[in-house]
C-alpha positions as CSV (number, residue, x, y, z in Angstrom):
1,X,29.6,13.7,22.2
2,X,31.0,10.4,22.7
3,X,34.8,9.7,22.4
4,X,34.8,6.4,22.6
5,X,35.2,4.2,19.1
6,X,32.0,2.4,19.6
7,X,30.6,4.9,21.6
8,X,30.2,6.7,18.6
9,X,29.5,4.1,16.5
10,X,26.0,3.3,18.2
11,X,25.5,6.9,18.0
12,X,25.3,7.2,14.2
13,X,23.4,2.9,14.4
14,X,20.6,4.7,17.1
15,X,19.7,8.3,14.7
16,X,19.4,5.4,11.9
17,X,17.3,3.3,13.8
18,X,15.2,6.1,14.7
19,X,14.2,7.3,11.0
20,X,13.3,4.1,10.2
21,X,11.2,3.5,13.7
22,X,9.8,7.5,12.6
23,X,9.0,6.3,8.7
24,X,7.1,2.6,9.6
25,X,5.0,4.8,13.0
26,X,4.1,7.3,10.2
27,X,3.3,4.6,7.6
28,X,1.5,3.0,10.1
29,X,-0.7,6.4,10.9
30,X,-1.4,8.0,7.5
31,X,-2.8,4.1,7.0
32,X,-4.8,4.9,9.6
33,X,-6.0,8.2,8.8
34,X,-7.6,6.6,6.0
35,X,-9.9,4.0,7.0
36,X,-10.8,7.3,9.0
37,X,-11.2,9.5,6.1
38,X,-13.0,6.9,3.9
39,X,-15.6,6.4,6.7
40,X,-16.4,10.0,6.9
41,X,-16.8,10.3,3.1
42,X,-19.6,7.1,4.0
43,X,-17.7,4.9,2.0
44,X,-18.2,1.1,3.5
45,X,-15.9,-0.2,0.2
46,X,-12.9,2.0,0.7
47,X,-13.2,1.8,3.8
48,X,-12.5,-2.0,4.4
49,X,-9.4,-2.0,1.5
50,X,-8.4,0.6,4.0
51,X,-8.4,-1.6,7.2
52,X,-7.2,-4.4,5.7
53,X,-4.1,-1.8,4.2
54,X,-4.3,-0.5,8.0
55,X,-4.1,-4.0,9.9
56,X,-1.7,-4.8,7.3
57,X,0.6,-1.8,8.8
58,X,-0.1,-2.1,12.5
59,X,0.7,-5.6,12.3
60,X,4.0,-4.6,10.6
61,X,5.2,-2.1,12.8
62,X,4.7,-5.1,15.7
63,X,6.8,-7.7,14.7
64,X,9.3,-4.7,14.4
65,X,8.8,-4.0,17.8
66,X,7.6,-0.2,17.2
67,X,3.6,-0.1,18.5
68,X,3.2,-3.1,21.4
69,X,0.5,-5.6,21.6
70,X,-1.9,-3.7,23.8
71,X,-1.9,-0.4,21.4
72,X,-1.8,-2.3,18.3
73,X,-5.1,-4.0,19.2
74,X,-6.7,-1.1,20.8
75,X,-6.0,0.3,17.0
76,X,-7.3,-2.0,14.9
77,X,-10.5,-2.8,17.8
78,X,-11.0,1.1,17.2
79,X,-11.0,0.9,13.2
80,X,-12.8,-1.5,12.6
81,X,-15.5,-0.5,14.9
82,X,-15.6,2.4,13.1
83,X,-15.7,1.1,9.5
84,X,-18.6,-1.8,11.1
85,X,-20.6,1.2,12.2
86,X,-21.5,2.0,8.2
């Protein structure tokens, strides 16, 4: 554990930020999972609605710096391909 006051504060701040980042990452994964489940159920309307939410969640994660540009593009592309395959 750190001895300097500012270093102790940084440890606390980083712990909070890590939790927020995990929460956003988890909600993004959940949104992606909803698209996959809808595609497996062959429900085109639900899949399209879930895709819209998933793309929004992915973009939100990118804007906060949690996901990188290319991984966002890859995720959006693969989900869109899945929905278009219906």
